[in-house]
C-alpha positions in Angstrom: 187.4 62.9 83.0 185.9 66.8 84.0 182.5 67.6 83.2 182.7 69.7 80.2 180.6 72.8 79.5 180.0 73.6 75.8 178.1 76.3 73.9 176.9 75.9 70.2 178.4 77.6 67.1 176.0 77.2 64.4 175.4 73.7 64.9 179.3 72.5 66.1 179.4 72.2 70.1 182.5 74.4 71.2 183.9 73.8 74.4 183.9 76.6 76.7 186.5 76.7 80.1 185.0 79.3 81.7 182.0 78.5 83.6 180.4 82.2 83.9 180.9 82.9 79.9 179.0 79.3 79.3 176.3 80.2 82.1 175.9 83.8 80.2 175.6 81.8 76.8 173.5 79.3 78.4 171.0 81.8 79.9 170.3 83.2 76.2 170.6 80.3 74.2 168.0 79.0 71.5 168.7 75.2 72.6 166.2 73.3 70.6 167.2 71.3 67.9 163.6 70.1 66.7 160.3 70.1 68.4 157.3 68.0 67.2 154.1 67.3 67.9 152.0 64.4 66.6 148.4 63.5 67.7 149.3 65.4 71.1 152.6 63.3 71.6 155.6 65.8 72.1 159.2 65.0 70.7 161.5 67.5 71.4 165.2 67.1 71.0 167.6 69.9 72.7 171.4 70.4 72.9 172.3 70.1 76.7 175.3 72.4 77.0 177.2 70.0 79.7 178.7 66.6 78.7 176.2 63.6 79.9 178.9 61.3 79.8 179.7 60.8 82.8 182.1 57.8 82.2 186.1 57.9 81.9 186.0 57.7 77.7 184.0 57.8 74.5 182.8 60.9 73.1 180.6 63.7 74.9 177.0 63.1 75.3 175.4 66.9 74.3 171.9 66.1 72.7 168.6 64.8 74.0 165.3 63.8 72.5 162.8 62.9 75.1 158.9 61.8 74.4 156.3 63.2 76.1 152.6 61.4 75.9 152.0 58.3 74.5 153.1 55.0 75.0 156.4 55.8 75.2 156.1 59.2 77.4 159.5 59.8 78.9 161.4 57.7 76.7 164.9 59.5 76.2 168.0 59.3 73.5 170.8 60.7 73.5 173.7 62.0 70.8 177.1 63.1 70.6 176.8 65.2 67.4 173.9 67.7 65.8 173.7 65.3 62.9 173.0 62.3 65.2 170.4 64.3 67.1 168.4 65.3 64.0 168.5 61.7 62.5 167.7 60.6 65.6 164.7 63.1 65.9 163.7 62.1 62.7 163.8 58.5 63.4 161.6 58.6 66.4 159.1 60.8 64.5 158.8 58.0 61.8 157.8 55.5 64.5 155.3 57.8 66.3 153.5 58.3 63.1 153.8 54.5 62.2 152.6 53.5 65.3 150.7 56.6 66.3 151.5 56.2 69.8 
């Protein structure tokens, strides 16, 4: 499986064959899906732009949520689609609010 580059068209991840085209897009793109801060804990979900599924099969992994601070500092969660990333972000927010950590 080849590493694939992607750009966002709205909320749709589109494969890009030309790495220079991708690099120009990536340099200027707003890749933040969601970012929240609760009691000093940052929950950040971004579009990665590069498929992080390095296996031979399965969907591309294009989004990542990371927690910075608190008991779950540096925990990461990865997703294939924008909708999964938003839902995962919300789930983590609910957990952080519930445990206040």
